[in-house]
PAMI-584377 format. One line per 8 residues: their letters; for each residue x negated, y, z negated of C-alpha. Coordinates in steps of 0.5 Angstrom, whole numbers, plus 500, padded with zeros to 3 digits. Layout:
# PAMI-584377
A	X Y Z | ...
# end
This chain:
# PAMI-584377
MRAILKRL	477 642 584 | 481 649 586 | 475 652 587 | 473 647 592 | 480 648 596 | 479 655 596 | 473 654 599 | 475 650 604
GWLAWLAA	481 654 605 | 477 660 607 | 472 657 611 | 477 653 615 | 481 660 616 | 475 663 619 | 474 658 624 | 482 657 626
SGPGAWKG	483 665 626 | 478 667 631 | 479 669 638 | 485 664 642 | 487 663 635 | 494 661 637 | 492 657 643 | 488 653 637
LGLFALIL	494 652 633 | 498 649 638 | 492 644 640 | 492 642 633 | 499 641 633 | 499 637 640 | 493 632 636 | 497 631 631
TLEFVGIW	504 629 635 | 499 624 638 | 497 622 631 | 504 621 630 | 506 617 636 | 500 612 634 | 503 611 627 | 510 610 630
LSVQMINW	506 604 635 | 503 601 628 | 511 600 626 | 512 596 632 | 506 592 631 | 508 591 624 | 515 589 627 | 511 585 633
SKAFYDAL	508 581 628 | 514 578 625 | 517 576 632 | 510 573 634 | 509 569 628 | 517 566 628 | 516 564 635 | 509 561 633
EQMDAAEA	513 557 627 | 519 556 631 | 514 553 636 | 518 557 642 | 513 558 647 | 517 563 652 | 518 568 646 | 511 567 644
LRQVGIFG	509 569 651 | 514 575 652 | 511 578 645 | 504 577 648 | 507 582 654 | 510 587 649 | 503 586 645 | 499 588 651
IIVGVMSV	504 595 652 | 504 596 645 | 496 597 645 | 496 600 652 | 500 606 650 | 495 606 643 | 489 606 647 | 491 612 652
TTLIGSWL	494 616 646 | 488 615 642 | 484 617 648 | 487 623 649 | 487 625 642 | 480 624 641 | 479 628 648 | 483 634 645
TKWLRINW	480 634 638 | 473 635 641 | 475 641 645 | 478 644 639 | 471 642 635 | 467 646 640 | 473 652 640 | 473 652 632
RQNLTDRA	465 652 632 | 465 658 636 | 469 662 632 | 465 660 626 | 459 661 629 | 461 668 631 | 462 670 625 | 456 667 621
LALWLDGG	451 671 626 | 455 677 626 | 454 677 618 | 447 675 619 | 445 680 624 | 450 686 624 | 449 688 617 | 441 686 617
AYWHLRPG	442 680 612 | 437 676 617 | 432 682 614 | 434 683 606 | 435 675 604 | 428 673 606 | 424 670 600 | 422 676 596
LSANPVEN	427 681 598 | 433 679 595 | 434 676 588 | 438 670 591 | 434 669 598 | 439 664 602 | 434 658 604 | 434 655 612
PDQRIAED	439 660 615 | 438 657 621 | 440 650 619 | 447 653 616 | 449 657 622 | 447 651 628 | 448 645 624 | 453 646 618
CNRFIEYL	457 650 622 | 458 644 627 | 458 639 621 | 463 643 617 | 468 643 623 | 467 636 625 | 469 634 618 | 475 639 618
LSFSIDLI	478 636 624 | 477 629 622 | 479 630 615 | 485 635 615 | 488 630 621 | 487 624 618 | 490 626 611 | 496 629 614
TRVVSLVT	497 623 618 | 496 619 612 | 502 622 608 | 506 621 614 | 504 614 615 | 504 612 607 | 512 615 608 | 513 611 614
YLAVLWNL	510 604 612 | 512 605 604 | 519 605 607 | 518 599 612 | 514 595 605 | 520 597 600 | 525 594 605 | 521 588 606
SNFPLPLD	520 587 599 | 527 586 597 | 525 581 592 | 523 581 585 | 516 578 582 | 518 574 575 | 513 574 569 | 515 568 566
FIGIDAEI	509 564 569 | 506 569 563 | 510 568 558 | 515 574 559 | 522 574 560 | 522 579 565 | 521 581 573 | 518 587 577
PRYMVWAA	522 588 582 | 519 590 589 | 513 588 586 | 509 589 593 | 510 597 592 | 508 598 585 | 502 593 587 | 499 597 593
FVYVFGSS	500 603 588 | 496 600 581 | 491 597 586 | 488 603 590 | 489 608 583 | 485 603 580 | 479 603 586 | 479 610 586
LITHFLGR	477 611 579 | 472 607 580 | 469 610 586 | 469 617 583 | 466 614 578 | 460 611 582 | 460 616 587 | 460 623 583
PIKNLSFR	452 624 584 | 452 624 592 | 455 631 593 | 448 634 589 | 443 629 593 | 447 629 599 | 446 638 598 | 439 637 596
QERREADF	437 632 602 | 439 637 607 | 435 642 604 | 429 637 604 | 430 636 611 | 430 643 613 | 424 645 609 | 420 639 612
RHALVQVR	423 642 619 | 421 649 618 | 414 646 616 | 413 643 623 | 415 650 626 | 411 653 622 | 405 649 625 | 407 650 632
DRADEIAQ	407 657 631 | 400 658 628 | 397 653 632 | 391 658 634 | 390 660 627 | 390 653 624 | 385 651 630 | 380 656 629
SGGEGAER	380 655 622 | 380 648 622 | 386 647 617 | 389 640 620 | 387 637 613 | 391 643 609 | 397 642 614 | 397 635 613
RRLDERFH	397 635 606 | 403 641 606 | 407 636 612 | 405 630 607 | 409 634 601 | 415 636 604 | 416 629 607 | 415 626 600
AVRTNWRR	420 630 598 | 425 628 603 | 423 621 602 | 424 621 594 | 431 624 594 | 433 620 600 | 431 614 595 | 436 616 590
LIGQEFIM	441 618 595 | 441 611 598 | 440 608 591 | 447 612 589 | 451 610 595 | 448 602 594 | 451 602 587 | 458 605 590
GLFVTPYY	457 600 595 | 457 594 590 | 464 596 589 | 467 599 596 | 464 594 600 | 467 587 597 | 474 593 596 | 474 594 604
RSVLRIPT	472 587 605 | 478 584 601 | 483 590 602 | 486 586 608 | 487 580 604 | 490 581 598 | 496 582 600 | 497 576 603
FLALPAYF	495 573 597 | 500 577 593 | 506 575 598 | 505 568 597 | 509 568 590 | 515 570 595 | 513 565 601 | 512 558 596
GGAVTLGG	519 560 593 | 523 561 601 | 524 568 600 | 520 570 606 | 519 566 613 | 511 565 615 | 513 571 620 | 516 575 614
LMQMAGAF	509 574 610 | 505 577 615 | 509 583 617 | 509 584 609 | 502 583 609 | 501 588 615 | 506 593 611 | 502 592 605
SRVTNTLS	495 593 608 | 497 600 612 | 500 602 605 | 493 600 602 | 489 603 607 | 492 609 607 | 492 610 599 | 485 608 600
WFIFRYER	482 614 604 | 480 617 598 | 475 611 597 | 473 609 604 | 472 617 605 | 468 619 599 | 461 619 601 | 464 623 607
LARFVAVS	468 628 603 | 460 629 599 | 457 631 605 | 463 636 607 | 463 639 600 | 456 640 600 | 456 643 607 | 461 648 605
ERLEGLFR	457 650 600 | 451 651 603 | 456 655 609 | 460 659 603 | 453 661 599 | 450 664 607 | 457 668 607 | 457 670 600
AARAPDPV	450 672 600 | 450 676 607 | 457 680 606 | 453 683 599 | 445 681 598 | 443 681 591 | 438 686 590 | 432 684 586
PDVPRALE	434 686 578 | 431 692 575 | 428 695 581 | 430 702 583 | 435 702 589 | 436 710 589 | 434 711 596 | 438 717 598
RRTSEAGL	439 717 606 | 441 723 610 | 443 725 617 | 439 731 619 | 439 735 625 | 432 738 625 | 427 732 625 | 425 728 619
RSEGLQLY	424 731 612 | 422 727 605 | 423 729 598 | 421 726 592 | 420 719 595 | 417 713 591 | 417 706 594 | 416 699 590
TPLGVALA	416 692 592 | 421 687 590 | 417 685 584 | 418 692 581 | 411 694 583 | 411 702 585 | 406 703 591 | 403 710 592
PVPDMVIS	407 716 592 | 409 719 599 | 407 726 599 | 413 731 601 | 414 731 609 | 417 736 614 | 416 732 621 | 419 736 627
PGQRVWLR	422 733 633 | 417 732 638 | 411 732 633 | 406 726 633 | 403 725 626 | 397 720 623 | 399 716 617 | 393 714 614
GASGQGKT	391 711 607 | 388 705 604 | 391 698 605 | 397 696 600 | 398 703 599 | 406 702 602 | 405 705 609 | 408 700 612
TLLSALRG	413 700 607 | 415 707 608 | 416 706 615 | 420 701 614 | 424 706 609 | 425 711 615 | 428 705 619 | 433 704 614
VWPYGVGT	431 697 612 | 428 698 605 | 432 698 599 | 427 699 593 | 425 706 591 | 427 713 590 | 428 719 592 | 432 723 599
LELPDAPM	429 722 606 | 433 727 612 | 433 723 619 | 436 725 625 | 442 721 628 | 437 718 634 | 434 712 637 | 429 709 633
MALPQVPL	423 704 635 | 418 700 631 | 411 697 634 | 409 692 628 | 402 690 628 | 403 683 631 | 408 684 637 | 415 682 639
AFADGMLQ	414 675 644 | 420 671 646 | 420 664 649 | 424 667 656 | 418 670 658 | 414 677 659 | 420 681 662 | 424 679 656
TLTYPHAP	420 681 651 | 418 688 656 | 425 690 656 | 428 688 649 | 433 689 646 | 436 690 654 | 436 685 659 | 431 685 665
SDYDPAQL	436 685 670 | 438 692 666 | 432 695 670 | 429 695 677 | 424 689 678 | 418 695 681 | 420 700 675 | 417 693 671
EDVLRRVG	411 692 674 | 410 698 675 | 409 699 667 | 405 693 666 | 400 695 671 | 399 702 667 | 398 699 661 | 393 694 664
LAGRIPQT	397 687 665 | 397 687 673 | 394 681 672 | 400 678 668 | 405 680 674 | 405 673 677 | 407 670 671 | 412 673 667
DGPEALQG	418 669 666 | 419 662 662 | 414 661 655 | 408 659 660 | 407 667 661 | 406 669 653 | 402 663 652 | 396 665 655
LSVGERQR	396 673 652 | 391 675 647 | 394 679 641 | 390 685 645 | 395 684 651 | 401 683 646 | 400 689 644 | 399 692 651
LALARAVL	406 688 653 | 408 692 646 | 406 699 648 | 409 698 656 | 416 697 652 | 415 704 649 | 414 707 655 | 419 703 658
LQPEWLLI	425 704 653 | 423 712 651 | 425 712 644 | 426 718 641 | 423 717 634 | 417 711 635 | 413 708 628 | 407 705 630
DEATSALD	404 700 625 | 398 699 627 | 400 697 634 | 393 698 637 | 388 695 632 | 386 688 636 | 385 693 642 | 377 697 643
PASEAELL	377 704 641 | 376 706 649 | 383 702 651 | 386 705 644 | 384 711 646 | 387 711 654 | 394 707 651 | 395 712 646
DLLRRELP	394 718 651 | 398 714 656 | 404 714 651 | 403 721 649 | 403 724 656 | 410 719 658 | 413 721 652 | 412 728 650
RSTILCVA	419 730 647 | 418 724 642 | 417 724 635 | 411 719 634 | 409 717 627 | 402 712 628 | 400 708 622 | 392 706 623
HRPPVGLQ	386 706 620 | 382 710 625 | 383 716 628 | 388 716 634 | 385 720 639 | 388 719 644 | 395 721 642 | 392 727 639
PDYEIHIG	396 728 633 | 399 735 631 | 397 733 623 | 395 727 618 | 399 725 612 | 395 722 606 | 399 716 603 | 395 715 596
YDEERKSA	392 722 596 | 393 729 591 | 393 732 598 | 399 732 602 | 397 734 609 | 390 735 613 | 389 738 619 | 387 733 625
# end
């Protein structure tokens, strides 16, 4: 329990301590004030019930009519305070969600966790991080505000209603009906505690498995949703391979897991409901039954009976917070576990054990130099040794080697994102850009892809159109915005767009990883020649299986061969 409370408090601090923290806390205090007003109005409603039912018992029509008017005023004020409190709570909810989401995104993106925590690269990869950031942050704030406001007001209302019930139940319960010569003073107060405490123990015993089942259900739902997204993203490959049946089987398997866990979850909820539902239905009537001895003994009037029943009901309802909220509390704890897992992993990604992580990176003033570089896969498999390299600024180098030798991994190590290996890397502190074999593509359109990571508005539209023309995409210029602009692009055209991006951004270091593999030899030579002419001072490392003729490399480096260099 201590660990759960510590985790909830830490996440709550992350949400409340961001920008506008004092404004948010002030808003929270205002919401609590409105809740306290609601408690005071509830006490007035308890007092009203005595006056109203006493008027009915005495057949006093005028007084009963006056009490109807008072009832309308109380309900009206209650409605206004409830509506304002609800609106303020929703306002605070989006603000705190913004703070928590900002912190999650900062950890996920700024520290490179989005890359390091992928399956296969970390000992504890984060499952479905998109769901944790988009949905769990939202749900956590929803639960946090609901439960914190509810719990604080319940404590205050418990004290208030107990005081009312204590004053009303000023008569004892004789135990002579069970043969005991004794009596219980103010028995209505003690009955409320005994009744709710026993019920809470039963609820916890029946509902313990719900937390883990809820956690698992969220994961199963996210896995199914991710599989659907993969079908959308790989529509061409699936259609060309006739893979509809295989995808359907995969989706059926994912949904089967959703359904199986769902049945277990609702089964456990049903078992708990066998107790909670009758409890909920009877909790408003139990106080009346318990107060009947006092009524039949003449200790209270009918109005007093209804007033006492109202006070007892509010006490038991307040004490029953744990029972009525158990399922949502279980989901709250599950959401907090998922969020804590994301934050913890993003702060310090766990490396795969027993795989060397001894890459020493230094800042160089004169190009790139590597010494004793040996890279490994996350499974600990050694890739081909990398020859010692010395690359001066402005040189163009062809990296070649058989598939699976580690050429792409070497580029990842140069970018500083590959952790597994030993040796020394000296790199200049200069902008570095990578062009992967599968080009970037953003749903916002061609221009967003072309200028990434900058915005299209940072450039002159004429400049952007000129770059597109120079790489052979003049026919695509009329439609450059929106997802439709990318849907019709072939892989070769997307690679042209990636090369246009390099021409536009003018990086000091450019890493090309088979980024022209879908182009015919003539187009490849033409575009690489364009790169060479447009980036005369850039250092270019090009991974390719065929000679990059248009690039005119200064030399080539063989990965997986004994010889280190060979004149191009």
